[in-house]
C-alpha positions as CSV (number, residue, x, y, z in Angstrom):
1,M,16.6,29.3,-245.7
2,S,18.2,30.9,-242.5
3,D,20.6,32.7,-244.9
4,I,17.5,34.2,-246.9
5,L,16.0,35.4,-243.7
6,Q,19.1,37.0,-242.5
7,Q,19.5,38.6,-246.0
8,V,15.7,39.9,-245.7
9,A,16.5,41.3,-242.2
10,I,19.6,43.0,-243.2
11,W,18.0,44.5,-246.3
12,S,14.5,45.3,-245.5
13,L,14.8,48.5,-243.8
14,P,17.6,50.1,-246.0
15,V,15.7,49.4,-249.0
16,L,12.3,50.7,-247.8
17,F,14.2,54.1,-246.5
18,A,16.2,54.2,-249.7
19,I,13.0,54.3,-251.7
20,T,10.6,56.1,-249.3
21,V,13.0,59.1,-248.4
22,H,13.9,59.3,-252.2
23,E,10.4,59.8,-253.1
24,A,9.5,61.9,-250.3
25,A,12.2,64.5,-250.9
26,H,10.9,65.1,-254.4
27,G,7.9,65.9,-253.0
28,W,9.0,67.9,-250.1
29,V,11.4,70.4,-252.2
30,A,8.5,70.7,-254.9
31,L,6.1,72.0,-252.1
32,Q,9.0,74.3,-251.1
33,L,9.2,75.4,-254.4
34,G,5.8,76.2,-254.8
35,D,3.8,73.0,-256.0
36,D,1.6,71.3,-253.3
37,T,0.6,68.5,-255.7
38,A,2.4,65.6,-253.8
39,R,1.3,66.9,-250.4
40,R,-2.1,66.7,-251.5
41,L,-2.0,63.3,-252.6
42,G,-0.3,62.2,-249.6
43,R,3.0,61.3,-251.2
44,V,5.2,63.6,-248.7
45,T,5.4,61.1,-246.3
46,L,7.7,58.4,-245.0
47,N,4.8,55.7,-245.3
48,P,6.5,53.2,-247.7
49,L,2.9,51.8,-248.7
50,K,2.4,55.3,-250.2
51,H,5.3,55.0,-252.7
52,I,5.6,51.3,-253.3
53,D,4.7,50.0,-257.0
54,L,4.1,46.2,-257.1
55,V,6.0,45.7,-260.6
56,G,8.7,48.2,-260.3
57,T,9.5,48.1,-256.3
58,V,9.0,44.4,-255.7
59,I,8.7,42.1,-258.7
60,L,11.7,43.7,-261.0
61,P,14.3,44.2,-258.3
62,L,13.8,40.7,-257.5
63,L,14.1,39.3,-261.1
64,T,17.2,41.5,-261.8
65,F,18.9,40.8,-258.7
66,M,18.6,37.0,-259.4
67,L,19.6,37.6,-263.0
68,S,22.5,40.3,-262.8
69,G,23.3,40.8,-259.1
70,L,22.2,44.4,-259.6
71,I,18.8,45.6,-257.9
72,F,16.9,47.6,-260.6
73,G,13.5,49.2,-260.3
74,W,11.5,52.2,-259.4
75,A,8.9,53.5,-257.0
76,K,5.5,55.2,-258.0
77,P,6.7,58.6,-259.4
78,V,5.7,61.5,-257.2
79,P,3.5,63.9,-259.1
80,V,5.1,67.4,-259.6
81,N,3.0,70.1,-261.6
82,W,6.1,71.9,-263.0
83,H,4.1,75.0,-263.7
84,N,3.4,75.4,-260.0
85,L,7.1,75.9,-259.5
86,K,8.2,79.5,-258.8
87,Q,10.8,79.1,-261.8
88,P,10.0,75.8,-263.6
89,H,12.9,75.4,-265.7
90,R,15.3,75.7,-262.7
91,D,13.1,74.0,-260.0
92,M,12.9,71.2,-262.3
93,A,16.4,70.3,-261.7
94,L,16.1,71.0,-258.0
95,V,13.3,68.8,-257.6
96,A,14.9,65.9,-259.5
97,L,18.3,66.3,-257.5
98,A,16.5,65.9,-254.3
99,G,16.0,62.2,-254.6
100,P,19.8,61.3,-255.1
101,G,20.4,63.9,-252.5
102,A,18.5,62.3,-250.0
103,N,20.2,58.8,-251.0
104,L,23.5,60.4,-250.6
105,L,22.5,61.7,-246.9
106,M,21.2,58.4,-246.1
107,A,24.3,56.4,-247.2
108,I,26.2,58.5,-244.9
109,L,23.7,58.1,-242.0
110,W,24.0,54.2,-242.6
111,A,27.6,54.4,-242.4
112,L,27.4,55.9,-239.2
113,V,25.1,52.6,-238.1
114,A,27.9,50.5,-239.4
115,K,30.3,52.7,-237.4
116,F,28.1,52.0,-234.3
117,G,28.0,48.3,-234.8
118,W,31.7,48.1,-235.6
119,F,32.5,49.9,-232.2
120,L,29.9,47.6,-230.1
121,V,31.5,44.4,-231.7
122,H,35.1,45.5,-230.7
123,E,33.5,46.3,-227.2
124,G,32.3,43.0,-226.7
125,F,28.9,42.9,-227.8
126,A,28.9,40.4,-230.6
127,P,25.0,40.6,-231.7
128,A,26.1,44.3,-232.9
129,I,27.3,43.0,-236.1
130,F,24.0,42.8,-237.4
131,F,24.0,46.9,-237.3
132,F,27.5,46.5,-239.0
133,Y,25.9,44.6,-241.8
134,M,22.6,46.5,-242.2
135,G,24.7,49.8,-242.3
136,G,26.8,48.3,-245.0
137,A,23.8,47.3,-246.9
138,G,22.3,50.9,-246.4
139,I,25.2,52.3,-248.0
140,L,25.0,50.0,-251.0
141,I,21.4,50.3,-251.9
142,N,21.4,54.0,-251.2
143,V,24.6,54.6,-253.5
144,L,23.1,52.4,-256.2
145,L,19.8,54.0,-256.2
146,M,21.9,57.6,-256.5
147,I,23.9,56.6,-259.2
148,L,21.2,54.9,-261.1
149,N,19.0,57.9,-260.7
150,L,21.5,60.3,-262.0
151,M,22.1,58.8,-265.4
152,P,21.0,61.2,-268.2
153,I,18.1,59.4,-269.4
154,L,14.5,60.1,-269.0
155,P,12.2,59.7,-266.8
156,L,15.3,59.3,-264.4
157,D,16.4,62.1,-262.2
158,G,19.5,62.8,-264.2
159,G,17.2,62.8,-267.4
160,R,15.1,65.9,-265.7
161,V,18.4,67.7,-264.9
162,L,19.6,67.4,-268.2
163,Y,16.1,68.3,-269.9
164,S,16.3,71.5,-267.6
165,L,19.5,72.4,-268.6
166,L,19.1,72.2,-272.3
167,P,18.2,75.4,-274.6
168,K,14.4,74.9,-275.4
169,H,14.5,73.4,-278.8
170,L,16.9,70.6,-277.9
171,A,14.9,69.8,-274.6
172,A,11.9,69.4,-276.7
173,L,13.8,66.8,-278.8
174,F,15.3,64.9,-275.8
175,G,12.0,64.9,-274.1
176,R,10.5,62.9,-277.0
177,L,12.6,60.0,-275.7
178,E,10.9,59.7,-272.3
179,P,8.3,57.1,-273.6
180,F,11.4,55.0,-274.4
181,G,13.4,55.6,-271.4
182,L,12.6,52.5,-269.4
183,I,13.1,50.2,-272.6
184,I,16.6,51.5,-273.2
185,L,17.4,51.1,-269.5
186,L,16.4,47.3,-269.5
187,V,18.4,46.9,-273.0
188,L,21.3,48.3,-271.2
189,L,20.7,45.8,-268.4
190,V,20.2,42.7,-270.5
191,I,23.2,43.5,-272.7
192,G,25.7,43.9,-269.5
193,A,26.0,47.8,-270.1
194,L,24.8,48.8,-266.9
195,E,27.0,46.4,-264.8
196,I,30.2,47.6,-266.6
197,I,29.0,51.5,-266.0
198,F,27.9,51.1,-262.4
199,I,30.1,48.6,-260.8
200,P,33.2,50.8,-260.8
201,L,30.8,54.0,-259.8
202,I,29.4,52.2,-257.2
203,K,32.3,50.8,-255.5
204,L,34.1,54.3,-255.7
205,A,31.2,56.0,-254.0
206,Y,30.8,53.0,-251.5
207,G,34.5,53.4,-250.7
208,Q,34.4,57.1,-250.4
209,I,31.6,56.9,-247.8
210,A,33.2,54.1,-245.9
211,S,36.2,56.5,-245.6
212,L,34.2,59.1,-244.0
213,V,33.7,56.7,-240.9
214,A,37.3,55.2,-241.1
215,L,35.9,51.9,-242.0
216,S,37.1,51.6,-245.4
217,E,38.9,48.0,-245.0
218,P,36.1,46.3,-243.3
219,L,33.2,47.7,-245.4
220,S,35.3,47.0,-248.5
221,Q,35.6,43.2,-247.3
222,L,31.7,43.6,-246.5
223,I,30.7,44.5,-250.1
224,G,31.9,41.3,-251.5
225,N,29.3,39.3,-249.2
226,F,26.3,41.0,-250.6
């Protein structure tokens, strides 16, 4: 039970911020580009309660983590009226990229938290190891969400970017796959394809961010404990 409580304490803030800032970033960029739908519905906020979906944010991530070791899920999609955007075709991609971009920025910030914790531990303040572990968890969850959302499958952000880049006739054909996107992802998860695709990419991105704060070796060892 103590191990479970420790894991909850380490992961809670990184997961909440990863989801919340990701979704808020979509709404904020959409607002800058002409659509205030998300702001009117209270979704341009860091309040996690506004973004949490019971099934996608709580139940499914727990199930997939227990079954495969990967965290898979979603938050409530931020509503965007593409017709309100200044240049809908281009701005759709910018709004979509805002979420993974926010995750990348947060991964770097959590790396600084890990660096701070590591520094304090070496200065003799042993309890600061908590910040090191939390920082490592923050890097990992944000890298995972960034890579997952960049997959070129609708309704993921990568799918939105691909849709905006395709010629109109191809985009229309691609758009017809959106109702089946989550089913496709679940099938890939069940057959193990997501693990084959994700694990090397996650390790690569995690390692690159760890190297930015000169913690490649300790953080590389830490990832094996998660």
